C-alpha positions in Angstrom: 109.6 75.3 136.9 112.4 73.0 138.2 111.5 69.8 140.2 112.6 70.1 143.7 111.1 66.7 145.3 109.8 63.4 143.4 108.8 60.8 146.2 110.3 58.2 143.8 113.8 59.5 144.3 113.4 58.0 148.0 112.8 55.0 150.1 109.1 54.3 151.1 109.7 55.5 154.9 111.6 58.7 153.9 109.3 60.1 151.3 106.9 61.8 153.5 109.7 63.5 155.9 111.3 64.6 153.1 108.3 66.0 151.4 107.3 68.2 155.1 111.0 69.4 154.6 110.9 70.2 151.0 107.6 72.2 151.3 109.0 74.1 154.5 111.8 75.5 151.9 110.0 76.0 149.0 106.6 77.1 150.5 106.3 77.6 154.7 106.8 75.5 157.6 103.7 73.2 158.2 103.1 69.9 159.6 101.9 66.6 157.7 99.7 63.4 158.7 98.9 61.0 156.1 95.6 59.9 155.8 94.3 56.6 154.7 97.8 55.6 153.4 101.0 54.6 154.8 102.8 55.3 151.9 103.1 58.9 150.2 103.3 59.9 146.5 104.3 63.2 145.2 106.2 66.0 143.7 107.0 69.6 144.0 108.1 72.1 141.2 109.3 75.8 141.9 110.2 78.9 140.0 111.6 82.1 141.5 110.3 85.3 140.0 111.8 87.8 142.1 109.9 88.8 145.2 107.2 86.1 143.9 107.7 82.3 144.2 105.2 80.2 141.8 105.0 76.4 142.6 103.2 73.4 141.4 102.8 70.2 143.2 100.7 67.1 143.3 100.2 64.8 146.4 98.5 61.7 147.7 96.2 62.8 150.7 96.9 64.0 154.1 96.3 66.6 156.6 98.5 69.7 157.1 98.3 72.2 159.8 100.0 75.9 160.3 100.1 76.3 164.3 101.0 79.5 166.1 104.3 77.5 167.2 105.0 77.3 163.4 104.3 81.1 162.8 106.6 82.5 165.6 109.6 80.3 164.9 109.0 81.4 161.3 106.8 83.2 159.5 107.9 84.9 155.9 104.6 87.5 155.9 103.4 86.4 152.6 100.0 86.2 150.3 99.3 83.0 148.8 97.0 82.4 146.0 96.2 78.8 144.8 94.2 77.3 141.9 93.4 73.7 142.7 93.7 71.3 139.3 92.5 68.0 140.8 91.0 66.2 144.2 89.1 67.6 146.8 90.8 70.1 149.1 89.4 71.7 151.9 90.9 74.2 154.3 90.2 76.7 157.3 91.9 79.6 158.2 90.6 83.3 159.7 87.1 81.8 160.8 86.2 80.8 157.2 86.0 77.1 155.9 86.7 76.5 152.1 86.0 73.1 150.3 87.5 73.6 147.1 86.5 72.4 143.4 89.1 72.1 140.5 89.6 75.7 138.9 88.6 77.5 141.9 91.3 79.8 143.1 92.1 80.5 146.9 93.6 83.1 149.0 95.8 82.2 151.9 98.2 83.9 154.2 101.7 82.9 156.6 100.6 84.7 159.4 97.6 83.0 160.5 97.2 79.2 161.6 95.3 77.3 158.9 94.3 73.6 159.4 93.7 71.6 155.8 92.8 68.5 154.0 94.4 68.0 150.7 94.5 65.3 147.7 95.2 65.9 144.4 97.2 68.7 143.2 97.5 72.9 142.8 99.5 75.4 141.6 100.1 78.4 143.4 102.3 82.0 143.7 103.5 83.3 147.0 104.4 87.0 147.7 105.0 89.8 150.2 101.7 91.1 151.4 103.1 94.7 151.5 103.5 94.6 147.6 99.8 94.1 147.3 98.3 97.6 147.0 95.1 96.8 148.4 94.0 97.7 152.1 94.5 94.9 154.8 90.8 95.3 156.1 89.6 94.4 152.7 92.1 91.9 151.9 91.0 89.9 155.1 87.5 89.6 153.5 89.0 87.4 150.9 91.4 85.1 152.9 90.1 81.1 153.2 87.1 81.9 150.8 86.5 79.7 147.4 86.8 82.0 144.5 85.7 81.2 140.7 88.9 80.5 138.7 86.9 80.2 135.2 86.0 83.0 134.2 87.0 87.1 133.6 90.0 87.9 135.5 90.2 84.7 137.8 90.3 82.8 134.5 93.4 84.7 133.0 95.4 84.7 136.5 94.5 80.6 136.2 95.7 80.6 132.9 98.7 82.6 133.9 99.7 79.9 136.5 98.7 77.0 134.5 101.4 78.2 131.6 103.9 78.6 134.2 103.3 75.1 135.6 103.4 73.6 132.1 106.3 76.1 130.2 109.6 74.3 130.1 111.4 77.8 128.7 114.4 79.2 130.5 114.0 82.3 131.7 116.3 85.7 131.8 116.6 87.3 135.0 115.1 89.9 133.2 111.8 87.7 132.0 111.6 86.4 135.6 111.4 90.3 136.5 108.7 90.4 134.1 106.9 87.8 134.9 106.8 88.6 138.7 104.9 92.0 137.5 102.6 89.9 135.6 101.8 87.9 138.3 101.5 90.6 141.2 99.3 92.3 138.4 97.0 89.5 137.6 96.4 88.8 141.9 96.2 92.8 142.6 93.1 92.6 139.6 91.7 89.7 140.8 91.4 90.2 144.7 90.1 94.1 143.5 87.8 93.0 141.1 86.0 90.2 144.1 86.3 93.4 146.4 84.8 95.2 143.6 87.5 97.9 144.4 89.1 97.9 141.0 89.4 101.7 141.4 92.5 100.8 144.4 94.8 99.2 141.7 97.6 101.7 140.3 97.1 103.2 137.0 100.1 101.3 135.3 99.0 98.1 137.1 95.7 98.3 135.7 97.2 98.9 131.6 99.1 96.1 132.1 96.4 94.0 133.3 94.2 95.7 130.6 96.6 94.4 127.7 96.7 91.3 129.2 93.0 90.8 129.0 93.2 91.9 125.2 95.9 89.3 124.2 93.9 87.0 125.8 90.4 87.7 124.4 92.6 87.5 120.6 93.9 84.0 122.0 90.5 83.0 122.1 89.7 84.3 119.0 92.4 83.9 116.9 90.5 81.6 114.1 87.8 84.4 113.4 89.0 85.9 109.9 86.4 88.9 110.7 88.6 90.2 114.0 89.1 93.2 113.7 90.5 96.8 115.7 86.9 97.8 116.1 85.9 94.4 117.9 88.3 94.2 120.0 88.0 97.5 121.3 84.6 97.5 121.7 84.8 94.3 123.9 87.1 96.2 126.3 85.2 99.1 126.4 87.8 101.3 124.7 88.3 103.5 121.8 90.4 101.7 118.7 93.1 104.7 119.2 93.4 103.6 122.8 93.8 99.8 121.8 96.8 100.8 119.0 98.3 103.3 122.1 98.6 100.1 124.2 100.4 97.9 121.8 102.6 100.3 120.8 103.5 100.6 124.8 104.3 97.0 124.9 106.6 97.6 121.7 104.4 95.7 118.6 102.0 96.7 116.6 98.3 95.4 117.1 98.6 93.8 113.5 101.7 92.5 113.9 100.7 90.6 117.3 97.7 89.2 115.9 100.1 87.8 112.8 102.5 86.3 115.0 100.2 84.7 117.6 98.5 83.1 114.4 101.8 82.2 112.9 102.4 80.5 116.1 99.8 78.2 116.3 100.2 76.9 112.6 103.7 76.4 113.4 102.9 74.4 116.3 100.3 71.9 114.5 102.5 71.6 111.5 104.8 70.1 113.8 102.4 67.8 115.8 102.6 64.7 114.6 99.0 64.1 115.5 98.2 66.5 112.8 100.4 65.2 110.1 97.5 64.3 107.7 95.6 67.9 108.4 95.7 69.8 105.3 98.1 72.7 105.6 95.5 74.8 104.1 93.1 73.4 106.9 95.5 74.4 109.7 95.9 78.1 108.0 92.0 78.4 108.0 91.9 77.3 111.8 94.1 79.9 112.8 93.0 82.6 110.7 94.4 82.9 107.6 91.7 83.3 105.2 94.4 82.4 101.7 96.8 80.1 101.6 99.2 81.7 99.4 99.5 85.0 102.0 99.8 82.3 105.1 102.6 80.5 102.6 104.5 83.9 102.1 104.3 84.8 105.6 105.7 81.8 107.0 108.4 81.8 104.9 109.6 85.2 105.4 109.6 84.0 109.4 110.9 80.5 109.4 112.9 80.9 106.3 111.1 77.7 104.7 107.9 76.5 103.7 105.0 75.0 105.4 105.7 71.9 103.7 109.1 71.9 104.5 108.9 72.5 107.8 106.2 70.0 108.4 108.3 67.4 106.8 111.6 68.2 108.9 109.7 68.2 112.2 107.4 65.1 111.8 109.2 62.8 109.5 113.0 62.6 109.9 114.0 61.9 113.3 115.2 63.5 116.0 117.8 66.0 114.4 115.2 67.0 112.0 113.2 68.2 114.5 115.7 70.3 116.0 116.6 72.1 112.9 113.0 72.4 112.0 112.1 74.1 116.0 115.5 76.4 115.9 117.0 73.9 118.3 119.8 72.5 119.6 120.2 69.1 120.5 
């Protein structure tokens, strides 16, 4: 994400008006009033993903309102799904009132007035309402209701939003289009789940969400050396043949995808200075390699050097060595 606002960049008297303008440009126009303070502290980062806009923000306490006058002046006709990551948040919209706790999801819209109190931070995505393949009368049932974001499909959406906020990768236009599709698929699946209307999800979207569910399940069980295709398929109520076909549709085999994820987790641990005293064999075992020799061969084949050499370059020889070990340019 690109940081588009930071209160530290402004004199104290200008920070809050600048915040109001930044959020109007990046999210939607709203009015703000500081609560229990005269000094505003906060930041805002955004990531445009085609039709989807992702944002992450942190802020000191304020009250914000989207009034009928502001709606008449500017209405992008978007829905927003946010996940609260810190602090108290209370919002009223569509005759509902939600008091959100960290980790909970919220659906809101730009075309109706709302009144909110916020202190802390959140991550959100905005997308045109017309792109959500669910009937309006059903969507309205979920507006301004606290939804669990720590289990099932809600956790997938929360993890996706969190990853977007924390990722420093530079994306190509093709990457942005793919992430936009994933965001809409997960938003659709999450809302359809809470409405008990999974049957309304288009088939192609349902398949992409199933793939996301399965890869998330595998990532949580990478350390299990006994993880098998049968176990994965059974956990998702599909056949092993359907499981393999799903991965082939994404241009990879199940076995190679799991192996690649395990190798990447090992690489991260080897490059972590805080883990420099953990034996390489223990790192390999932690991520599902039961035989140290198999791990060493696979790591060397992928990175061109032994795990021990990679660790030494990544953690013990300065910035230049770190760049060399990670394959980046300084």
